[in-house]
Backbone as CSV, one residue per row, in Angstrom:
resi,resn,N_x,N_y,N_z,CA_x,CA_y,CA_z,C_x,C_y,C_z
1,MET,1.858,17.981,-66.858,2.099,18.342,-65.485,2.641,17.137,-64.729
2,ARG,3.603,17.411,-63.958,4.170,16.364,-63.121,3.512,16.352,-61.748
3,LYS,3.368,15.148,-61.243,2.878,15.019,-59.869,4.020,15.339,-58.905
4,PRO,3.694,16.066,-57.834,4.750,16.299,-56.858,5.168,14.980,-56.206
5,ALA,6.420,14.870,-55.911,6.938,13.647,-55.269,6.302,13.499,-53.887
6,PRO,5.846,12.289,-53.542,5.228,12.096,-52.219,6.241,12.341,-51.106
7,ARG,5.779,13.063,-50.105,6.638,13.342,-48.955,6.607,12.153,-48.005
8,SER,7.741,11.845,-47.474,7.770,10.773,-46.460,7.369,11.385,-45.127
9,ARG,6.460,10.724,-44.445,5.987,11.225,-43.144,6.974,10.807,-42.078
10,ARG,7.499,11.781,-41.392,8.431,11.492,-40.309,7.658,11.292,-39.021
11,GLU,8.123,10.367,-38.231,7.472,10.122,-36.943,7.895,11.208,-35.958
12,PRO,6.981,11.625,-35.105,7.311,12.707,-34.149,8.095,12.183,-32.946
13,THR,9.329,11.789,-33.171,10.134,11.214,-32.084,10.536,12.262,-31.052
14,ILE,10.673,13.490,-31.457,11.061,14.530,-30.508,9.980,14.689,-29.439
15,ALA,8.710,14.662,-29.840,7.620,14.770,-28.866,7.641,13.601,-27.896
16,LEU,7.890,12.417,-28.398,7.950,11.228,-27.543,9.108,11.334,-26.553
17,ILE,10.251,11.788,-27.010,11.410,11.948,-26.122,11.101,12.979,-25.043
18,ASN,10.438,14.061,-25.396,10.079,15.079,-24.408,9.148,14.530,-23.344
19,ILE,8.172,13.745,-23.737,7.228,13.159,-22.772,7.938,12.217,-21.826
20,VAL,8.793,11.356,-22.365,9.529,10.407,-21.521,10.442,11.152,-20.551
21,PHE,11.086,12.205,-21.019,11.961,12.997,-20.153,11.172,13.656,-19.025
22,LEU,10.002,14.218,-19.333,9.177,14.842,-18.302,8.680,13.810,-17.288
23,MET,8.324,12.614,-17.756,7.913,11.553,-16.827,9.057,11.155,-15.912
24,LEU,10.254,11.074,-16.463,11.428,10.727,-15.666,11.639,11.761,-14.564
25,ILE,11.578,13.028,-14.900,11.757,14.086,-13.907,10.652,14.021,-12.840
26,PHE,9.405,13.789,-13.267,8.292,13.700,-12.315,8.514,12.580,-11.305
27,PHE,8.871,11.389,-11.772,9.035,10.262,-10.856,10.263,10.433,-9.967
28,MET,11.300,11.071,-10.456,12.470,11.326,-9.609,12.098,12.313,-8.500
29,ALA,11.317,13.339,-8.832,10.906,14.314,-7.817,9.936,13.689,-6.829
30,ALA,9.005,12.875,-7.296,8.030,12.243,-6.409,8.710,11.274,-5.449
31,ALA,9.739,10.604,-5.880,10.427,9.643,-5.014,11.188,10.336,-3.895
32,THR,11.644,11.545,-4.125,12.398,12.241,-3.082,11.496,12.988,-2.117
33,ILE,10.233,13.186,-2.439,9.322,13.930,-1.569,8.826,13.068,-0.411
34,ALA,8.527,11.797,-0.662,7.949,10.917,0.361,9.030,10.439,1.320
35,PRO,8.952,10.821,2.613,9.949,10.359,3.578,9.647,8.920,4.017
36,PRO,10.683,8.174,4.394,10.451,6.805,4.882,9.763,6.820,6.245
37,ILE,9.104,5.715,6.592,8.395,5.625,7.867,9.376,5.668,9.028
38,ASP,10.355,4.804,9.014,11.359,4.741,10.074,12.595,4.082,9.483
39,GLY,13.755,4.628,9.741,14.977,4.165,9.107,15.354,2.721,9.406
40,ASP,15.143,2.241,10.622,15.565,0.882,10.964,14.430,-0.127,10.909
41,LEU,13.320,0.218,10.266,12.168,-0.669,10.170,12.167,-1.376,8.811
42,ARG,12.064,-2.708,8.828,11.932,-3.486,7.586,10.516,-4.017,7.524
43,LEU,9.785,-3.702,6.464,8.389,-4.087,6.346,8.244,-5.542,5.920
44,VAL,7.129,-6.140,6.321,6.785,-7.493,5.916,6.418,-7.449,4.432
45,ARG,6.795,-8.456,3.655,6.518,-8.475,2.214,5.305,-9.367,1.928
46,THR,4.364,-8.853,1.121,3.204,-9.621,0.691,2.929,-9.345,-0.776
47,GLU,2.085,-10.157,-1.366,1.665,-10.003,-2.765,0.214,-9.566,-2.809
48,ASP,-0.166,-8.818,-3.825,-1.549,-8.417,-4.095,-2.244,-7.820,-2.883
49,LEU,-1.660,-6.813,-2.302,-2.223,-6.167,-1.128,-2.952,-4.898,-1.542
50,GLU,-4.131,-4.669,-0.971,-4.838,-3.415,-1.209,-4.074,-2.320,-0.483
51,GLY,-3.607,-1.325,-1.223,-2.772,-0.274,-0.640,-3.583,0.774,0.112
52,ARG,-3.088,1.174,1.252,-3.692,2.242,2.048,-2.583,3.032,2.694
53,ALA,-2.811,4.296,2.826,-1.837,5.139,3.520,-2.005,4.957,5.024
54,PRO,-0.916,4.846,5.784,-1.026,4.671,7.231,-0.975,5.981,8.001
55,PRO,-2.073,6.754,8.037,-2.011,8.048,8.722,-1.862,7.916,10.235
56,ASP,-2.555,6.988,10.859,-2.483,6.818,12.310,-2.054,5.394,12.642
57,ALA,-1.011,4.934,11.986,-0.578,3.563,12.175,0.295,3.427,13.414
58,LEU,0.199,2.275,14.022,1.037,1.917,15.171,2.231,1.128,14.635
59,VAL,3.441,1.632,14.837,4.646,0.967,14.367,5.136,0.019,15.448
60,VAL,5.386,-1.247,15.065,5.838,-2.260,16.011,7.222,-2.723,15.578
61,HIS,8.232,-2.481,16.407,9.603,-2.871,16.085,9.837,-4.334,16.445
62,ALA,10.945,-4.884,15.961,11.271,-6.307,16.174,11.406,-6.648,17.653
63,ASP,11.849,-5.703,18.465,12.018,-5.977,19.901,10.726,-5.742,20.690
64,GLY,9.615,-5.414,19.983,8.331,-5.245,20.648,7.993,-3.813,21.009
65,ARG,8.914,-2.865,20.756,8.624,-1.458,21.048,7.475,-0.976,20.188
66,LEU,6.567,-0.192,20.760,5.434,0.382,20.037,5.676,1.876,19.883
67,VAL,5.474,2.404,18.670,5.691,3.809,18.388,4.479,4.341,17.633
68,TYR,3.935,5.477,18.113,2.815,6.135,17.451,3.179,7.588,17.205
69,ARG,3.220,7.982,15.943,3.594,9.344,15.534,4.920,9.791,16.130
70,GLY,5.891,8.869,16.155,7.228,9.191,16.619,7.446,9.107,18.107
71,ALA,6.401,8.857,18.887,6.526,8.763,20.348,6.298,7.322,20.799
72,ALA,7.051,6.912,21.811,6.897,5.568,22.354,5.541,5.423,23.035
73,VAL,4.935,4.233,22.858,3.641,3.915,23.468,3.847,2.661,24.307
74,PRO,3.395,2.642,25.574,3.664,1.479,26.421,2.902,0.216,26.043
75,ASP,1.642,0.358,25.588,0.860,-0.844,25.262,-0.281,-0.487,24.311
76,ALA,-1.087,-1.502,23.981,-2.197,-1.319,23.022,-3.257,-0.360,23.533
77,ARG,-3.567,-0.433,24.823,-4.585,0.475,25.394,-4.138,1.938,25.282
78,ALA,-2.870,2.191,25.551,-2.359,3.569,25.458,-2.445,4.067,24.021
79,TYR,-2.151,3.183,23.067,-2.275,3.577,21.650,-3.720,3.887,21.305
80,MET,-4.646,3.040,21.725,-6.060,3.261,21.430,-6.534,4.576,22.046
81,TRP,-6.051,4.888,23.235,-6.432,6.146,23.879,-5.865,7.337,23.101
82,ALA,-4.595,7.250,22.743,-3.951,8.364,22.050,-4.519,8.566,20.643
83,ALA,-4.801,7.484,19.952,-5.225,7.591,18.562,-6.714,7.853,18.390
84,TYR,-7.549,7.321,19.268,-8.992,7.374,19.013,-9.820,7.934,20.163
85,THR,-9.655,7.399,21.354,-10.555,7.698,22.445,-10.555,9.178,22.824
86,ASN,-9.370,9.771,22.937,-9.331,11.165,23.372,-9.831,12.124,22.293
87,ARG,-10.005,11.643,21.055,-10.550,12.492,19.991,-12.034,12.214,19.765
88,GLY,-12.587,11.243,20.469,-14.007,10.926,20.354,-14.388,10.233,19.065
89,GLU,-13.437,9.579,18.391,-13.726,8.897,17.133,-14.155,7.460,17.388
90,THR,-14.932,6.930,16.453,-15.301,5.525,16.495,-14.169,4.711,15.893
91,VAL,-13.791,3.642,16.563,-12.683,2.819,16.081,-13.228,1.797,15.091
92,ARG,-12.751,1.845,13.863,-13.126,0.840,12.870,-11.901,0.012,12.506
93,ASP,-10.997,0.622,11.775,-9.776,-0.074,11.371,-8.590,0.489,12.122
94,VAL,-7.857,-0.375,12.790,-6.611,0.014,13.444,-5.492,-0.514,12.556
95,ARG,-4.582,0.371,12.152,-3.490,-0.022,11.265,-2.208,-0.185,12.069
96,ILE,-1.533,-1.313,11.843,-0.242,-1.534,12.480,0.797,-1.785,11.397
97,VAL,2.015,-1.308,11.640,3.139,-1.504,10.714,4.187,-2.303,11.473
98,PRO,4.200,-3.639,11.297,5.148,-4.463,12.047,6.489,-4.589,11.326
99,ASP,7.543,-4.735,12.099,8.863,-5.034,11.562,8.837,-6.480,11.053
100,ALA,9.581,-6.752,9.992,9.604,-8.110,9.423,10.177,-9.130,10.404
101,ASP,11.029,-8.699,11.340,11.638,-9.618,12.298,10.835,-9.785,13.575
102,LEU,9.659,-9.174,13.651,8.805,-9.340,14.830,8.257,-10.777,14.848
103,PRO,8.422,-11.493,15.948,7.896,-12.860,16.013,6.372,-12.881,15.859
104,ALA,5.871,-13.877,15.134,4.433,-13.977,14.860,3.588,-14.052,16.127
105,PRO,3.987,-14.805,17.149,3.167,-14.828,18.372,3.013,-13.440,19.011
106,ASP,4.067,-12.628,18.944,3.972,-11.272,19.488,2.984,-10.431,18.674
107,LEU,3.010,-10.611,17.362,2.091,-9.881,16.491,0.634,-10.299,16.761
108,ILE,0.415,-11.576,16.962,-0.936,-12.064,17.272,-1.410,-11.535,18.613
109,ARG,-0.534,-11.549,19.617,-0.899,-11.012,20.940,-1.249,-9.529,20.849
110,LEU,-0.500,-8.775,20.046,-0.788,-7.354,19.876,-2.143,-7.155,19.207
111,GLY,-2.437,-7.949,18.186,-3.739,-7.867,17.521,-4.880,-8.149,18.477
112,GLU,-4.710,-9.170,19.312,-5.735,-9.508,20.305,-5.895,-8.385,21.336
113,ALA,-4.781,-7.787,21.740,-4.846,-6.691,22.720,-5.556,-5.477,22.118
114,LEU,-5.311,-5.208,20.842,-5.998,-4.091,20.179,-7.486,-4.359,20.066
115,ARG,-7.850,-5.600,19.743,-9.277,-5.948,19.667,-9.924,-5.838,21.041
116,ALA,-9.217,-6.262,22.071,-9.755,-6.156,23.428,-9.890,-4.690,23.860
117,ALA,-9.052,-3.819,23.312,-9.106,-2.401,23.662,-10.170,-1.648,22.859
118,GLY,-10.836,-2.349,21.928,-11.953,-1.699,21.221,-11.857,-1.632,19.717
119,ALA,-10.818,-2.159,19.109,-10.692,-2.110,17.651,-11.626,-3.129,17.010
120,GLU,-12.383,-2.696,15.987,-13.231,-3.645,15.247,-12.394,-4.534,14.353
121,ARG,-11.399,-3.949,13.710,-10.584,-4.681,12.734,-9.139,-4.188,12.841
122,VAL,-8.181,-5.102,12.798,-6.760,-4.759,12.836,-6.191,-5.038,11.453
123,VAL,-5.641,-3.990,10.817,-5.086,-4.096,9.468,-3.575,-3.972,9.554
124,MET,-2.874,-4.924,8.946,-1.419,-4.908,8.963,-0.913,-4.294,7.653
125,ILE,-0.090,-3.258,7.753,0.507,-2.601,6.590,1.826,-3.304,6.289
126,THR,2.009,-3.754,5.039,3.206,-4.475,4.653,3.766,-3.891,3.361
127,GLU,4.913,-4.400,2.956,5.528,-3.991,1.704,5.078,-4.932,0.609
128,ARG,4.698,-4.370,-0.524,4.240,-5.184,-1.650,5.446,-5.858,-2.296
129,GLY,5.361,-7.168,-2.528,6.421,-7.903,-3.178,6.422,-7.630,-4.676
130,LEU,7.594,-7.341,-5.240,7.689,-7.024,-6.661,8.296,-8.175,-7.470
131,GLU,8.535,-9.299,-6.873,9.198,-10.393,-7.583,8.215,-11.314,-8.236
């Protein structure tokens, strides 16, 4: 009796190609679903930042304009009233999204004004550096 010739085991490359293709489609679809915060806003770049979604963030443009949920806000007190006080919530973390060209002294003054208006902590949302 002869032994049957050993079969060579083929690697399942088709399955691997299918998985990679499905991942590609998923990431392409996910990238188009998330809208940008604001078209003319450039985020500050940092490394190793704990990521958080900015649901009630105050957007600060380079010229000092304050925007909350698409509407202009005159100052920090008005933002605190619109975001927290009129809803009866306790203020813990106030999130701000500053433009990269906003001068640092203006950003510090805004943080101090938010703290004076009742914020326990001011968190700055930035862009994570990938380099």
